[in-house]
Structure formats: C-alpha cells, structure tokens
C-alpha positions in Angstrom: -0.4 0.4 0.2 1.0 3.4 -1.0 0.7 6.0 1.8 0.0 9.8 1.2 2.8 11.8 3.3 2.7 15.1 4.0 5.9 16.3 5.5 5.1 18.4 8.7 7.4 20.0 11.8 4.9 18.9 14.3 4.2 15.1 12.6 6.5 12.3 14.6 9.5 11.9 11.7 8.6 14.8 10.2 5.4 13.3 8.1 1.8 12.8 8.7 0.0 10.4 7.1 -4.1 10.8 7.0 -5.6 8.9 10.1 -7.9 6.6 7.9 -4.6 5.3 6.1 -2.3 5.3 9.1 -1.6 2.1 11.3 0.1 3.5 14.1 -1.4 7.2 15.9 1.1 9.1 18.1 -0.3 10.9 21.2 1.3 14.1 22.6 0.5 14.0 26.5 2.7 17.1 27.8 1.8 16.7 31.4 4.0 17.2 34.5 1.9 18.3 37.3 3.2 15.9 40.0 6.8 15.8 39.2 8.8 15.8 42.2 12.4 16.3 41.6 12.9 18.8 38.6 10.0 20.0 36.1 9.9 20.1 32.5 8.6 16.9 31.1 5.6 18.5 29.7 8.5 19.7 26.7 9.1 16.1 26.4 6.6 15.4 23.1 7.4 18.8 21.7 11.0 17.7 21.7 10.5 14.5 20.3 8.8 15.2 17.5 11.2 17.8 16.4 14.2 15.6 17.2 12.4 12.8 15.2 12.5 14.7 11.8 16.3 14.0 11.8 15.8 10.2 12.3 15.8 8.0 8.9 13.2 6.4 7.6 15.2 3.3 6.8 15.9 1.1 9.4 19.0 -0.6 8.8 18.5 -3.5 11.4 15.1 -4.3 10.2 16.3 -3.1 6.3 12.6 -1.2 5.9 11.4 2.1 5.8 9.3 2.0 8.9 7.2 4.8 8.5 6.4 4.8 4.7 5.3 1.0 5.4 3.0 2.0 8.4 1.4 5.5 7.7 2.3 7.1 11.0 -0.4 9.8 12.5 0.2 12.1 14.9 -2.6 13.8 16.8 -2.1 17.3 18.5 -1.1 17.9 21.7 -3.7 16.7 24.3 -4.7 19.6 26.8 -4.2 18.3 30.4 -6.3 19.1 33.3 -3.5 21.3 35.2 -5.3 21.2 38.5 -6.0 17.1 38.4 -3.9 14.1 37.5 -6.8 12.0 37.8 -8.7 14.0 35.3 -5.6 14.1 33.1 -5.4 10.6 33.2 -8.9 9.9 32.4 -8.5 12.1 29.0 -5.6 10.2 28.4 -7.7 7.2 28.8 -10.5 8.2 26.5 -7.9 9.9 23.8 -6.3 6.1 23.6 -9.7 4.5 23.7 -11.1 6.5 20.5 -7.5 5.6 19.0 -8.1 1.6 19.9 -11.4 1.9 18.1 -10.2 3.2 15.0 -8.1 0.2 14.5 -5.1 1.8 15.4 -1.6 0.7 17.0 -1.3 3.5 19.7 1.8 5.5 20.6 2.2 7.6 23.8 4.9 10.3 24.3 5.0 12.0 27.5 4.7 14.1 29.8 5.4 12.2 33.3 4.7 8.7 33.8 1.1 9.0 35.6 -0.4 9.3 32.1 0.5 6.0 31.1 -2.3 4.6 33.5 -4.6 5.9 31.1 -3.4 4.3 27.8 -3.0 1.0 29.7 -6.6 1.0 31.1 -7.8 1.6 28.0 -6.1 -1.1 26.4 -7.1 -3.2 29.4 -10.9 -2.6 28.1 -9.8 -4.7 25.2 -7.5 -7.4 25.9 -8.2 -9.1 28.9 -4.8 -10.6 28.9 -3.2 -8.0 28.8 0.3 -7.6 30.7 2.5 -4.9 31.0 6.4 -4.6 31.0 7.9 -1.4 32.2 11.3 0.1 31.8 12.1 2.4 34.2 14.5 3.6 37.5 11.8 3.5 40.1 9.3 0.8 41.2 6.3 3.4 40.7 4.2 1.7 43.0 3.6 4.1 45.9 -0.3 3.9 46.1 -0.6 7.4 47.2 2.4 10.1 46.7 1.9 14.1 47.8 -1.6 13.8 47.9 -3.0 12.0 45.1 -3.2 8.4 43.7 -2.3 9.8 40.5 1.4 10.9 41.3 4.1 9.8 38.5 5.5 8.1 41.8 2.4 6.1 42.0 2.2 4.9 38.3 2.3 1.1 38.2 0.2 0.8 41.3 -2.3 2.2 39.1 -1.4 0.4 36.2 -1.7 -2.5 38.5 -5.5 -1.5 38.9 -6.2 -3.0 35.6 -3.9 -5.7 34.7 -2.9 -8.5 36.7 0.7 -9.3 35.3 3.4 -6.4 35.4 7.2 -7.3 34.9 9.6 -4.3 35.9 13.4 -4.0 34.6 15.9 -1.7 35.2 14.6 -0.9 38.8 17.0 0.6 41.4 15.2 3.2 43.3 12.4 2.0 45.8 11.1 3.3 49.1 10.1 0.9 52.2 6.3 0.7 51.0 7.0 -0.3 48.0 9.0 -2.9 49.3 6.4 -4.3 51.6 3.8 -3.9 48.6 6.2 -6.0 46.6 6.8 -8.8 49.0 3.0 -8.6 49.8 1.5 -9.1 46.5 4.2 -11.5 45.5 6.0 -9.8 42.6 9.9 -10.2 43.8 10.5 -12.3 40.8 8.9 -10.1 38.3 11.0 -6.9 39.3 14.1 -7.2 37.8 16.8 -4.7 39.6 19.2 -2.7 38.0 20.7 -3.4 34.2 21.2 -7.2 35.1 18.5 -9.3 34.0 17.7 -12.3 32.3 15.7 -12.2 28.9 14.1 -15.5 29.2 12.9 -15.2 32.3 11.1 -11.7 31.2 9.7 -13.3 28.5 8.8 -16.2 30.1 6.8 -13.8 33.0 5.1 -11.7 29.9 1.7 -12.9 28.7 0.7 -13.1 25.1 0.0 -9.4 24.8 2.5 -6.6 26.0 2.2 -2.7 26.6 5.5 -1.7 27.0 5.8 1.8 29.1 8.9 3.4 29.0 10.4 5.6 32.0 13.7 7.4 30.0 15.4 7.1 33.3 15.4 3.5 33.2 18.2 3.8 31.1 21.8 5.1 32.3 22.2 8.8 33.1 25.0 8.3 30.6 23.2 7.6 27.8 20.2 9.6 28.0 20.5 12.5 30.7 17.8 14.4 30.1 15.0 13.3 32.7 14.0 14.7 36.1 15.2 11.9 38.3 18.2 10.2 36.9 19.3 7.3 38.8 23.0 5.6 37.6 23.2 2.0 37.0 20.9 1.9 34.0 20.7 0.0 30.9 22.4 0.7 27.9 20.7 1.3 24.7 21.9 -2.0 22.7 21.3 -4.1 26.1 17.5 -2.6 25.7 16.9 -2.7 22.2 18.0 -6.6 22.3 15.3 -7.0 25.1 12.8 -5.1 23.2 13.2 -7.0 20.0 12.9 -10.2 21.6 9.6 -9.2 23.2 8.0 -8.3 20.0 9.2 -10.8 18.2 7.9 -13.7 20.7 4.9 -11.5 21.9 2.2 -9.3 20.5 3.1 -5.6 21.4 -0.4 -3.7 21.4 1.1 -0.5 22.3 3.6 1.4 24.3 5.0 4.8 25.7 8.2 6.6 26.2 7.5 9.2 29.2 9.4 11.4 31.6 12.0 13.5 28.9 13.1 16.6 30.5 14.7 18.4 27.7 18.4 20.2 28.8 19.2 23.3 26.9 21.8 23.0 24.7 21.5 19.7 24.3 19.4 17.2 21.7 20.9 14.1 23.0 18.0 13.0 25.3 15.5 13.8 22.9 16.9 12.1 19.9 17.6 9.1 22.2 14.1 9.3 22.6 12.8 9.5 19.2 15.1 6.9 18.0 13.8 4.8 20.6 10.3 5.3 19.7 10.5 4.7 16.3 12.6 1.0 16.9 10.6 -0.1 19.0 7.5 0.9 16.5 9.3 -1.0 13.6 9.7 -3.9 16.0 6.3 -4.2 16.9 4.9 -4.3 13.4 8.0 -6.7 11.8 8.4 -8.9 14.2 10.9 -11.2 12.3 
C-alpha cells in the first residue's frame, strides 16, 4: 500500500499520514503536574517530535523504511487538566480508547509517567490478557504520594488496577512502602533490579499481549541524561533494544509509551535518543521476524 505523506514539522518523523490510512497513531501528552524533583517533562513530547525529524526512515536492522510502510498519524497535543492528575489520566484513557476503537496502534509520548495508566486502562478494556512491561529506574508502586493516587510515583500501582501481570526491568530506586507491597503481592521475581536481568525470564513472565511503558530514567544517565530523576546503573541502548526486539518477536506488543523526557537546554542528546527509541520499538512491533 502506498501512503500519502505530508511533510510536517509537528508530526512524528516529520511526516503526517492521514489517520484513515495510518496503522499507528502518536498521542502527545505534555503533562508534568506531579513531578517531584525537576519539572520540564511537559516539554518532552514537542522535543521528541522535533528530534524525530532527524531520524532516518530506513532502519538498517529491519531493512525497512518503517514510517513509509506503516503510515504514522500524529495527533495534536492533548490539553491536560493542570489542576487534577486523575482527570488528566482519564483524558488520556478517552483519547487512547478512541485510537484503539479506530483500529490503530497507539504510541504515547509523555509527559510524566502518571499518564501511562490511562493508556493501559483503555487497552485492558479490550484485551483481558494484557500484561505490562515497564523499563524504569523507579518501581512507581506507591499507592498515594503528595496527596494524589495519580502521582507519577504511583504510575505502576494504578496500572496494576487494570492488569494482573506486570514485569519491571531496570528498577534501582524504591521506598519502604514499595518493598512491602512487592513482598505482600509476591512480585519479587517480576521486579528485575538494575541492568542485570534474564531476557528469557522476562519473556516467560509476560502474557501473549504486552503494553510497553518506558520511563527514560530506566536508561543509564550517561546515555539519556535528560530526565527529571536520573539514577546511576541503568540499561544501555543495545541491551534495551535486544530485550525489546525479543519481546516484540515472541509476544504481540499492542501499544507503548515513552515518557519522562526532560529536555536539557543546549543539548539534544536525550530527545534524539527518545525519538530513535520510539521509532525502533514501532518497527519491532510491526515487523516481528
């Protein structure tokens, strides 16, 4: 199929395919209402979109021009509710549900990690067997933080309200409450600490359908420093790609997000990293061999 592409500086990869012709739809959620260290993730989606215009369509690993073969449509930035994290998550859920009902593959660019729960809720309503793979430096399993259950530090706890199976990779920062919850809920073997993990074990723990949520602080700060809460000892680029390609090959990835980019003035390293990562995972998700 030949897609109709329109060059656009405000579309992912710099091209806008008509929604009716596209297979993937990119959602932008510029929200950082509950960030607890450094603010700025609200600028993440725009920075990723801008950097993506410098990513080549051709993926040498897949030997495909992914964007041209898929057709990618980018939605305008969603307007968050700056006064309520919960209402923002509900708006994300509604937007994602609309994308899914249209038969499109959802890709979300954040924004802080709290917004991921909305996308997962929409997909869980369609797929009863959905599991979630999280790449993150933080467990995000607090039940409440700073007066709201929809804080970015509660992202995975709210995701677990919708799915039974979650697998966490790269975690290296937790609080006592989260440790107690992990033990009580018997999640211990599905929390893979730091950058040391067994790929085969991760695969065995996921169900047949997977949503991937990537907090960029899951990576080592030497590779992606532009995050709000950097932690040493994270994943490296090739290590993460190897895992993500294996997951895409063995499972059906039904959507994903890349969140928590905090652009650093004077450098574009992190936003290009995030744009390339999203494009790679999009290619893996559709071209699974």
